[in-house]
Structures are given as structure tokens and as C-alpha cells.
N, C-alpha and C positions, 0 to 999 in steps of 0.2 A: 729109330726110337730116340736116338740122341737129338736128331733134328726136331722131333716132336717136342722134346723137353725144352729146347731153346726157343721154339715158337711160343710155348706156354709162358716162359719167363718174359719174353719180349712183350707179349700181350698184357701181362700183369703190370709191367713197367709203364706201358702206354696208358693203361686204365688209371694207374695211380697218378701219373702226370696230369691226366685229364681232370681227375677229382681235385687235385691240389690247385690246378689252374682255375677251375670253376670256383673253388673256395676263395681263392685270392680275388677273383673278379667280383664275387658277392661281397667280400669284405670291402673292396674298393667302392663298389656301388653303395654299400651301407654308409661308408665314410663320406662319400659324395652326398648322399641323401641327408645325413646329419648336418654336414656343412651347409647344404642348401637351405635346410630348415632354420639353421642359425642365422643365415643370411636373410631369410624371410622375416624372422623375428626381429632382426636388426632393422630391416626395412619398415616393419610395422611400427617399431618404437620411434623411428625417425618420423614416420608419417603421422602417428597419433599422439606422440609426445609421451613423456614419462607419466605414469598414473599418479594422481594426487588425491589428497583428502582434505576437506575443509577443516580448519582448526578454529573452533569457536572461541577458545581461550585467547588465541593470538589476536583474533579480530577484536575481542573485548579490550585487550591491553592496548591495541592501537587506538581505539576510540578514546580510552581514558588518557593516554599519553598526549593525544592531540588536543582534547577539550580542556583538560585541567588548567593549563597555563593561560588560557584565553578568555574564559567566561566566568561570570560571577558564581554560577552553579549549573549543574547539568545532571540529567538522569538518562539512562539508556537501557534497552533490553534487546537481546538477539533471540529470535526463535529459529531453531535449526530443526527442520523436518518435524515441527509440532512440539518441540521441547524447548522451554525457556532457558536462557543462560545470561548471566552477567557476572563479572568478577567483583569481589568484595561486596560493596553496597550498590553497585551498578550506577555509580555517579560520585559527585564530589561538590564541594562548595555549598552555596546557600540558595534555598528557595525563598528564604526571608533572612536578611542580614540582621545583625544585632540592633541596628538603628530602627528596624521595624519589629519591635517586640510583639509577640514572642518570636525569637529566632528559630529558624527551621532549616536543618541541613537538607540538601538535595540528595536524591537517590533514585533508583529504578521504580520505587513504589510511591514516590511523592508526586502528587498531582500538580499540574500547572496549565496555564493558558496555551493552546496550540494553534490559535488563529485559523488561517484558511486551510490547514490540514483537515479541518472539520469537513471540507467539501468531499473528501474521500468517503467519509461516513454517509453523507447525503447521497452520493452516487451509488454506494452499495445499497442503501435503503430504497432508493428510487428503482434500481434494477430489480431488487427483491420484489417490490410491489408489481412491477410489470410482469415478472415471472409468475407471481402468485395469482394475478388476475388475467393472465394470458393476453397481455397487451403488447404488440410488437414495438420494438425500439423505434421503428420508423413511423409510428403513429403520431398524429397531430396532438399537440398539448392543449389547444384552446378549449376543447369540450370540458376540461377539468379546471376551468377558472371560475371564480365567483360569478353568480348569475347576473349581477348588475354590470359586469365589465363587458365592453363591446370591442372585441379585438379587430384590429385593422386587417386589410387584405393580406399584407405582408406577414403579420403575426400568424394568421391562420395557416400559413404554409410551414411554420416551424414545428419540428418534431422533438421528441424526447432526446434523441441522439444529439441534435444540434444544441439544445440547452446544456446538456451534460458535457459536451465537448467545447463549450464556449465559442460556438460558431454561429452567432445570431445577428450581430450588428445592432442589438437593442440599445436604447439610450438609458443611461442610469442617471436619474435626477437626485440621487443620494438622499431620498426622503421616501420612506415606505408609504406615506400618505399619498404620494404621487405615483405609486406603482401602477395604478390603472392607466396613467398617461403613457407609461412605457408600452403598455399593451395596445392602446388605442392610437398612439401617435406615430410619428415618423421613425424611421430606422436609419442607421448609417448604411447607405446603399452600397458603398464600396465593399464593406465587410459582409453585409447581408448577401449580395449577389455572388461574391467570390467564395462565401462560406469559410472565410479565413478564421483562424483562431485569434480571438481577442479576449484575454482573461478579464472578465467583467462580473463583479459580484451580483449584478442584477439577475443574471441567469439562475444562480443558485438561490437567490431570494425568492424568485418565482417558483422554483422547484419545492421550496419549503411550504408553499401554499398549494401547489398542484398535487403533491403527494397525498395530503389528507383528503383533498377533494376527489382524487382518483379512488381511494378506498371507500369514501362515503358514497360515491355514485355507484360503485360496483355492489356495495352492500344494499343500497336502495333497490337496485335491479333484482336483488335476491329477496326483497321484501322487508329489509331492515332499514328504515329511514331515519333512525335516531341520530346518527352522526351527521347526516346531511342537513337535517332540521337544525341541529345545534350550530353547524357552520354558517348556515344562511339566516339564522335568527337575527343577526345584526350585520348590516353591510360593512365590509372592511373591518372586521373584528380580528385584527392582527394578533392580538394576545391569544385568542382562541385558535387561530391557525397554527401558531407556534406551539401551543399546548398539545394539539392533536398530532403535529409533526413529531414532537419529542416522544409522545406516547408510542407512536408507531416504531420509531427507532429503538426505543428501549425494549420493546417486546420482540420485534422481528430481526433485530441486528445484534444488540448487546446480549440479550438472553440467549439467542441462538448461538452466539460465539462462546457462551459459557462464562461471561464476565461476572465477577462478584459485584453485588450491590447494583445489578443492572437496572432496577426500578428507580434508583435515585441518582444515577449519573446525570449530570446537568450541564447546561451551557452558562454556568456561573459557579462560584465556589460551592463545594458540597463535601460532605463526609458520609460515612455509612449510615448516619441518622437522618440525613437530608441536607437541605441547603444551609449555607453559612454566609456570614457577611463578607462582602468583597474585601473589606479591610483585614479579614482573617485568612484570606487565601494567599497564594503565592504572589510575589512582587516581581517586577521587571526592572533591571538596573541599567543606568546609562554607562557605568564603568564596571570593570571587574573588581577593583580593590577600593574604590572610593566609598565615602561615608554618606553619600546622598540617599535620601529616602527613595524607596522604590515606587514604581507606577503600579497602581491597583488594577486588579482584574475587573473588567467591565461585565455587566450582565447582557446576554444576547438572547432575550426571550422572543423577540420578533424576527430578527435576522438569523435565526439559529440554523438555517440551511446553509449559511455562508461561513460563519465563523463562531468562535467563542467556546467551543467544547473544552471542558476542563477534565483532563485525564492524566494518569501516570504513563510513563514509557512502557512499563510492564503490561498495563491494561491494553494500551493501544497495539503493542506488538502482538499480544494474544489475539486481538481482533483481526489484525492482518493475517496471522497464521490460520485462523479459522476460515477466513475468506479464501486463502490460498489452498486450503484443503477441502473446499466446496461444501462447507458446513452451513454457509449462509446463502450463497447463490450457487447456481450450477456451474459445471465446467465450461459449458458453452457461453454462459453469461459472463463469466470471468474473462474468457478469451476476448469477448466483445469489449469489455471494459478496458482491457489492456491494448488491444489492437487499435481501438478508436480513441484512446486516451480520455476515457470518461472517469473523472475523479482523479486523474493523474495529470501532472504538469508536463511530463515528458518521459522519454526513455533513452537508454544508452545501450548501444550494441557492444557489450563487454566481451571479454575473453571466454567466459563460462556460459553466458546466455544473454538475453536481453533483460535489462534492469529497468524497473518502472518506479518513478519517484513523485513525491508531492512535498512541497515546502510551505512554510508559513512564518511570518514575522509581524508582530504587533505588540504595542505596549512594552517595548524593550525586551521582549521574549522572542525566541525562535524555535522552530520545530522542523524536523525532517524525517520522513519515512521513506524506506526503499524496499521494494519486493524484488529479491534476487532469484526467485523461483522456489527452491526448497528452504531458503533462508530469508527471513524478514527482520528488519531492524527499525527501531524508533529511537531518535535522539532528540531530547528536549533541553533547552537552556534558558536561563533567566537573564541573559544579556546577549547582545547581537554582535559579538566581536570575533567570532570564529567564521570560517567559511564552510560550515557544515551544511548549509543550504545549497552549496554548489555540489551537484550530484557526483562530480568526478572525485571529490574528496573521499566519500564513503566507498565508491566503486574501487578506487585504488587500494584502500585498506582491505576491502573484501578479497580482491584478487591476490593481494600479498599475504593472505592468511591461509593459502593452500600449501600443504607440505607433501613432498614426494613420499610415496609408499615404499 
């Protein structure tokens, strides 16, 4: 009996020891698991970096701090995932100095000349028309020329993509009355054969004519010949070409993007009531602080596919945002526009994504737009003394405007 009792006590002791040992091992395993998960989290953090968030206010302050001491006047707007932002007035300085009465301070909502940034709009409009009428980007452009023009063998091989990407080798005679010679005559064989990029205004001057002809011929195929008859009523009627081009952009790009006063936005000075004298529009200045009169804005009613659009930074950034959100052209078309640099001058492989940009400088004014993905920015200035048209400047400001979460 006594032996039985001792056996029972021994058994209980062994069982308790086993339970405690198991518990200790489980605690050790749990501790090791937690430590391992922490190590994994640490590894993830090292691999993917510290989470950050874009600070639009910081970006705005950096733009202002950079531009204010350098230029006569500037306006800018940031669109962050479809929402506009700028600090204070979104700019500083003068759109018109006191010497050019009436004086006008610059800001996000003040319009100015944006020169060849206009080509971004032409590219969007052309791609919209190709999408609307189901014409591939790789299609030849020559069927959409005025009927009296006789394209050369080389010209007949050119596609919408090549004109939009400035890969043509076409000759620019710097006279729109000689534009038919560009189509019928020789090309720069080196550029033409290699399909190299050569930024040439003649490509977008032609697109300003091809766009209305594309629409007119497609409508004629549907039984509505009125636009085509109007275009061909007078040979080489460049004023009519320009008018129909601008009408298409206002309806299919500006209105689609939700821009205010879309029906009167123009390639010369304008306000909400319509066009104004060039002498009453913004000026461009040769110095920041000098008292020299400014350079007047020109009218671009013929070469409106190339240059001359007159807009505020707020309006243009809103347009960029609408395009980025596929409200004007489709997701696939925007990807083509970016990957093939149609309407963009170039791209930068940044830390956050690939950034696409377009610049312009004319008549002592400069303009720069960048599409960062979810963020778009437009910066316009009334003198050319900053380096804002160097894409690295805005790219560095943008990347420095992310804060750790």
C-alpha cells in the first residue's frame, strides 16, 4: 500500500514536470515566433522603405520659394488625385508690370502665354479624335490632307504616331503658305529613315489641319458633308482650318475636362466674355526687376496646333488631371501617349514613378507641366530666368515633399 502511494506521487511529479516543460517550450516557441516576426517586419521595412505620404503644401512652398526670387511673375497649381491645391494666391510678381498699365499681379488663376506646351493639348485632341472615330495610331495621315495637296512617296508612309512623336524628318519652311511643299517635297532622310526624334513645329502645324479633316471626312462617311464642304470651299484656307481645330478642342477636350469658359478659351488674349486685345493680355519681361516694357502676346489662329494657347496654371493643371483620370481619353490611349512621348518632351525615371513633362518658352515667358501619376503640376512665368523648364527641378521638389508616416 505504501509502495502504491509512492508510485502515485512519483507519477504526479513526472506529469507536472512534463506539463511545466511543455509550457516552457511553448513560451519559448512563442517568444521565438514573435522575435522572428519582428525580424521579418524589420526586413520588410529595410526592403520596402519607410511608408511616406505626399505633402502638397510642402510642394507648393518649395515651388514658391524657388520661383519668387528669380522671375518677374509666376502662377502655379498642383492637382493631387483630382483635387487642386496652391498656397496663398498660387503665385507672385507680375503678369503685367506697372510700366504696362493696367498692372496685373500674377497668380494661379491669371492667364498667360504657354507657347509650345500647347502641343500637349493638340496631342490629347488628336488622340481623342482617333479614339472617337476608331482610327489606329499607326494609320497613315495623308488621307486627311486638303484634297489639292499631293503627298510624296515618303510622306505617304508617315503615321499619326510619327507626327505626334516628332519622328518625321519633314522640312519646315517657316511659312504656312508653303506647308504643301513640306508634304510634297523632300525630307531629311537621316531623321526620316532612323525615325529619330527631332522637335519640329511643322509636325504639329500639320496636325492642326489633319485633325479637322479627319473629323470632316468621318462625318462625311456618315452622310454629313457640311464640315468637309466648308473646309474645301477655298484651297489652303488656313483661317478656316484653325477655326475648326479650335472648335474641336473646345468641345472635346476643354469641355470634357470640365474647364470653365471652355467655349471661349483661345490662342490669343481672352476673358470670360471672349477675345481681348493682345495689348491687354499678359506680358513677357526680359528681366525680373527692370522697368522695360513687356513683350505682347501674339495671336496664333493659324498655327494653333503648335503654340499660343492662353491659359492659367489652374486651368491647365485641371486639364492635366482630367486627362490623368481618363475623363478625356482612355486608359490605354493615355498609356500610349506616355510610352511613346506623344505631346510630351520627355520622361524621368524618378524615385516614386516615371514622370512625364512638356516645356515651352516664347516671348519672354516660360511654361512647364509635369505628370507625376496621381499628381499633376503646371508652373507658368512671365520671364525666363528660372530653371523651371529643366524637369529635374520640379522632380526634386516633388520627391522632397514626401513625409514619413
